[in-house]
N, C-alpha and C positions, 0 to 999 in steps of 0.2 A: 145834698150834704157834702158833695165833693169840694165845695168852696171852703168848707171848714177843716178839710184834711190837714192842711199845713199847720193851722193853729192847734189842732188836736195832737199832731205829731210832736209839736214843741212842748205841749203839756205832758205828753206821755212819759217823758223821761223823769218827771217828778211825781208821778202817781204811783202809790202803793195800795193795792187792794187787800182788804182783810176779809177772809172767808170764814164761814162758820166751822167750828170744830166738829160738830155732829154731822153736818152736811157740807162736804167740800165744794159743792156746786153753788151754794148760796152765798152771795156777796153780802157782807154785813156792813162794811164801812169803806170809804175811800179816804185815804190819807195823802195830803199833798206835802211834798218836801219843799218848804219855802226857802231852803238854802240854794235850791237850783232855779226856782222861778219866783216871781212875786205874786202877791194876791191880785194885783192889777191885771196880770196876764190871765188869771182865771176869770175875773169879771169881764174882761174884754171878750174872751171866748163865749161866755154865757150871753152877753149882749148880742154878739154876732149870731149865735145859735137861735136866739129867740126872735130875731128880726128877719131871719130867712123865711121865705114862703113855706118851705117844708121843714122848718126847724121845730124847736120845742113848742108845744101848744098847751100851756097852762098859765095860770095867773102868776103875777110876780110874787104874791104872798105865798102861794102854794110852792113855787120854786124855792123861795127862801126857807120855808119850813123843811122841805126835803133836804136842802143843803145843810141846814142847821142840825138836822137829826143824823145825817149819814156822812158828813165830812168834817174836817177840822178847819174849815174856812174862817170861822169865828171861834174864839177860845174862851168865852165866858161860860162858867158852869151852869148858868140859868138859861134854859132853852129859849124862853121868850125874848131875852136880851140878845141871844145869838141871832134869832130870826130878825129882830129889828135892825141889828148891825148889818147883817147881810143884805136886807132889803134897802137900807139907806145907801150902802156902798154900790149896790146894783143900780139904783136909780141915778146915783152920781155919775157912774161910768156910762150909763145909757145917755145921759144928757151931754156928756163930753164927746161921745162918739157919733152924735147926730150929724 
């Protein structure tokens, strides 16, 4: 994962974590500040992280569901549409970065 350190450090400036009020150790949501980074930067990091031998090990659909539920990567109020938007964008960046 040391190969991803530079990309993660670049994203870290724009990540705001939201923790639970009742349990301060429980992470509830991750908010990206898209004034500092682009959504493309997030997708590029995700593609790198999933293609590394020791990277994320889950299906593309499961990753999209997690991102739609716990981030502001897509802004549609309907969860299924957020999942489809994230999945479509992820696949597009995966194809571009081959």
